[in-house]
N, C-alpha and C positions, 0 to 999 in steps of 0.2 A: 733074108734081108740083110744088107750091109749097113751097119750102124754109122760108118763114115759117110755113106750116102745120105743118111738122115741129117747128119751135121751139115753136109754141103747144102741140103735143101733149106735148112734154117738160115744159113748165111745168105743164100740166094733170096729168100724171103725178106731179109733185112735190107739188102742192097737193091733189089728189084732190077738187077742188070747182070747179065752173065759175065761180062768182062770185069766189072767192078768186084763182083763176088769172087771170081777166079783169082784176081789179084790179092784180095783179102785172105784167101785160102792158101795162096802160094802155089797154085797149080795152073795149068793152061786152060784156056776157055774151052777147047774141044774136050779135054778130060772132064771138065765140069759138066758139059752138055751130055756126054756119054753116061756119066754117073746119074744124072737126073732122069735120063731116058730109062736107064736100067731100073731105077727105083720105081718109076711110074709103071713100068712093065710088070715088076714083081708085085705091085699093089693092085694092078688092074684099074688104076685111076689116073686121070690127068691132074697133076698138082698145080700147074702154072699155065696161064694163058700167055702166049707169046705174041708180041707185035714189034714193029720197028723201034719203038721207044724203049722197050724193055720187057719185063715180065710182071705178072700180077697173079697172086694165088687165086685159084678157083674157089668156089664156095666150099666144096668138099676138101680141097687142098688146105684151105685155111684151118678147117676143123682138125684135119689130120696133123698138120704141123704144130698146132697147139698141144695136142697129145704127145707128139714126138719130143717137144721140148721137155715136158714132164718126164717122159721115158728116159731121155738121155741124162737128165739130172739124177734120176734114181739109179741109173746104171753107173754113173760116175761115183755116186755115194757108195754103191756096192763095191766098185773097184777099190776105192779108198779104204773101206773097212777091211777088205781082204789084204791090202798092203799093210795096214796096221797090224793085223794078226801075224803077218810074215815079217813084221818089224822093218819094212822098207820105208815107212813114213814116220818112224819114231823120232827121227831127228829133223823133221820138217815142221816149220812153224809159220803160219800165215796169220798176221795180226792186223787189226784195225784199231787205232788209238785215237781217242779224243785229244784235243789240243792241250788242255790242262793236265789230264793224266799222263800224257806222253812226256811232258816236261817234269812232272813230279816223280813218277815212279816207273812209267812204262819203258823208257829208254834205259834207265839205270838197271832195271831188272833184266832187260835183254842183254846188256853188257855183262852182267854177272853170269847169266845163262851161257853166253858164248865162251866165257872163261871155263865153265864146267864142261861144256860140250863143244870143243873146237870144230868138230865136223858139222855143226849146225848149219842147215840151209833155211834161210828165213826171208819172208816177204813182209815188210812193214809199211803200212800206209797210215797217214794221219788224215782224219776226216772230221768234218763237222758232225756232231753227234746225231743230228736229225737225218743224216744220210746213211747211217750205218745199218738201218733195216734192209735197204736194198743191197748193201755190200754183203751182209750175211746170207741173205736169201739167194744171192747170185753165187754163193760159195767162193767169193773172192777173199774171204777170211774165215778161219776156223773159230776165232775167238776175238771178241771186241772188248775194249776197256772204255766204257762210254757212259754218258749221262743216262740214268735209268728213267727214261721218260715213259709215259703211258703207252707209247708205241711198242715198247718192249714188255712192260708189266701187264698189259691187257691182252697180249697176243699169246695164245697157247703154243705157238710154234717155237717160242723162245724160252730159255731158262736163264734167269738172272740171279746175280749174287752181289749184294752191296759190298763196297770196299771202303769208301771214304765219305764222311759227312763233315769234314773239317770246315770251320767257319771262315768265310772270306772277310776282307777288310777293304775300305776305300783308302787310297793314299794320294799324296800330292807333293809338289816341291816345297821346300821349307819356308819360302817367302810367298806362298800362295795367299791371295786376298782372304780366303775363307778362314785362315788361321788367326786373323785379327778380328773375326766376327763374334768372338765369345762363344756363347752357346750355339751349337749347330743343330740343324735338322736336315732330314732327307730332302725336304723341299728346297733348301738352299743349294744343295748339290746339283739340282736340276738346271741351274743357271750356267753350268759349265759342261763342256763336252766330256763324255766318258770314253775310256779306252778299255776294251775287253773283247773276248769272243762273244758270240750271241748268248743271251741269257734265256733260260727256259720260261715257259708260260707263267710260272708262279711269280716271276719278277714283273712281267708285263702286266699282270692283274693288279699288282700293288701300285705300279707307277702310273697307271691310268692312261687315258687316251691322249694326254698332252704332256709328255715328258720333257718338253721344251728343248734346250740345247743338249740334253743328255743323250738323246737318240730318238728312236721311233719304234712303234709296234708294227710288226709285219702283219698285214691284214689277212694273209692266207694262213700262215703258221701260228700266228698269235705269239710269236717269240719277240723278245726285246732285242732290237738291233742297236748297239751303241753308236754314237757319232763316229768313233774310230773303231771299226770292227777289224780286229787283227787275229790272224791264225798263229802268229809267232809270239806267243805269250811271254816267252823269256826275254823278249826285247821291249816289252811294255814299259819297263822302268826308264829306259832312255827317252821314250816319248814323253812320259809324264814329267820327268825331271827338267825338261826344256820348254815346258808350256804351262798353260793354266788348266790342262786336262786333268781329269780325275781317273785314277787307275783302280782296277778291281783285281785282287790277287789274294794269295795267302801271305802271311808275314814271313814265312820261311823262304818264299820266292824272292823277297827283297831284303833279306837280312844284311847283306853286304852294304846296300844303299842306305839302310837305316843306320848302320854303324858309321858310315862315312858322312852321314848328315845330308845326303842328296835327296832323300825322300822322308816324308813323315806320315804316320797313320792319322786318319781323320776320326774324330770322335763320334761317328755315326755308325751304329751297329744293328741294322735291321735283321730280324731273324731269318728272313728268306734268303739272305746272302750267305749261302753255304753250298758246299759241293755235295753232289749226290750221284756219284758215278760208281760203276762196278763192272763185273764181268758179265758178258752176254754171249750165248751161243745158241745154235739151233738145237732143239730138244732131241732130235733123232741123230745128231752128229756126234760121234764118239771123239773124245779128246785123246790125243797122243800123250804118252808119258812126258814128253818134252813140254807140251802145253800145260800139263798138270804141275810140273816143276816150275814153269814160268809163273803160274798163279801163286804158288807158294812164295816165290821171291817177291812178287808185288805186294802180297799181304804183309810180309815182314817189313818191307820198306815203308809201306803206308803206316804201319804201327810206329815206326821211328819218326815219320813226319808228324803224326798226331802228337807224340810226346814233345817234339820240338815246338809245335804250335802252342801247346799249353804253356811251355816255358817262356816263349816270346810274348804271349798274351799277358802273362804276369809281369814281365819286364816292361812292356809298353802300356800297361794299365788298360788292357782291353778286356771286356767281359768274357768269362768262360762259363757259358751256360748250355753248350751242346757237347756232350761226351762223344769221343770218337767211336766209330763202329769197332766192336771187339770181336764179333762173330756173326756170320751170316744167318738170318732167320730162315732162309731157304737156300740151300747150297747146290752147286753144280755137282753131279755125280761123276767123280773122276774115274777114268779107266785105270785099272791097276797097272803099275809099271813092272810088275813081276814077270 
């Protein structure tokens, strides 16, 4: 059996049309047709019903193609493992970064790694943390730096390692109406639009079913969606400085704006407003030495960020009641770089 023919059949199943599938594969339609015929002959089964409108998997074809998808994934993992042992993939890195960790440590660590390994080949994507399950399962990334949601922690297919638990803050422009209100409460902040990435379920549970102008709770995911949902968190400061919006970030992310007086921290410090991200990978997927080194760099940078956060909290009179993560309670088993 030709494994490429199995791949062709899976693409045909996806497109349900020979011409469209052939274009997606970059081959001619007759070549695809011959490959499918050859596969059906070798299996002794008809995989697709054909008509003028396109193709549709037969009942037996649908069952076989589902198994074929698993088979090809296992074979690709086997090929990757053999390449790691032959050191062909030791300088290849496929990353999926959440928006906050990308800005804080993810990209910085990658820059340092590139300085150490100039021949590094890397694919970096930034994703909403709730999409990374599919990204890892599809082998589109070997390692994720993401919010450690129950989707990872409760799934035995993944191995997770906490990295950051730094406390977030609310911030606003220096002449914001809230700053004249005296004693502040979380309830008062709900009267203004919030600027942030999506917040996890723990935030939605606290904010309740009517978070007013701050945002809304997604009925399907139960995540909190702020009024201004942004994926470019390093540009949040410019949005907040020019409006009545309330920003959510770390103090170290807006240190320059605090020094310049264009932003001010707000005196509301709920305990649920903290980061909870870390490394995630598939349990049976070996990490390359390059990935292990990347993780080391991220940990060092996150330690520096935690120290800076404590210093800034002291300087701006913010409570310090959550200690930074110093070591993982359960760690990824790294592959030896020897």
